[in-house]
N, C-alpha and C positions, 0 to 999 in steps of 0.2 A: 504493500500500500504506500509506503514512504517513497519507494522508487517511482511509482505512478505520479505521486504528488510533485516530486522533484522534476519529472519530465514535463508535467503540465506547467509548472512555474517557469521552467526554462523556455518553453514555447511561448508563454505569455510575455516574458521579458524580451524575447527575440522579436515578437510582433510589436511591442511598445517601442523598442529601439529602432526598428525599421520605420515606423510611423514618425518618430521624432527626427530621424535622419532626413526623411522627405520634407518634413515641415521646415527643418533648418535650411536645407538646400534652397527651397522655394522662397522662404521669407527673408533669409539673410544673404545667402550667396547670390541668388538670381536678382533679388530686388535691391540689394545694396552694393555688393562687391562687383558683380558683373553687369551693372546697369548700363554702362557706356557701350560695351560690345554688343549687348542685347538691343540697344536702341537703334542699331543699324538695320534690324529686322522689324518689319511692320506687321501688325496683326489687327485686322479690321480697321485700318486707318490710324492706329495708335502705335507708338514705338513699343516694342516688346518689353524692354526694361521698365518703362513707365507702367505698362499693363500689369506686370508682375507686382510692382510696388503698390499699385492702387487696387487691383481686383484679383489678380491671379493668385496671390497668397491667400486671400479670403476664400476663393473658390476651392483651392487645393485643401485648405483646412476643413471645409465642409465635406468634401469628398473623403478626406481621411477619417472623419467621424463615422461615416457610413461604412467605409472599408473596415475600420477597426471593429465595429459592431458585428459586421458580417463574419469576419475572421474569428472573433471571439466565440460567436455562436457555433461555428464549425469546430473550434477547439473544445468547447464545452461538450459537444456531442461525441467527439472523438475520445475524450477522456471520461465520458459518462458522468459529468458533473452539472448537467443542464437542469434548468427549472422548467416546469410546465405550467 
């Protein structure tokens, strides 16, 4: 039982870490550090660096919330710890 719990916890931490990495890349790296190179690309009439800073990071964060929920449900069923 303890081994199953450890595997579940490790999978949860891996999912949280990957979501945090995507969030960091979009909100900090793309929107702040790489804004000038990304501004050479246009998306819907706007510069891509500007878009990431103003809207892209928010859209990505909302998508990450749904992705995390979906993946956690899959993990819960895989390790048989889900609620009905």
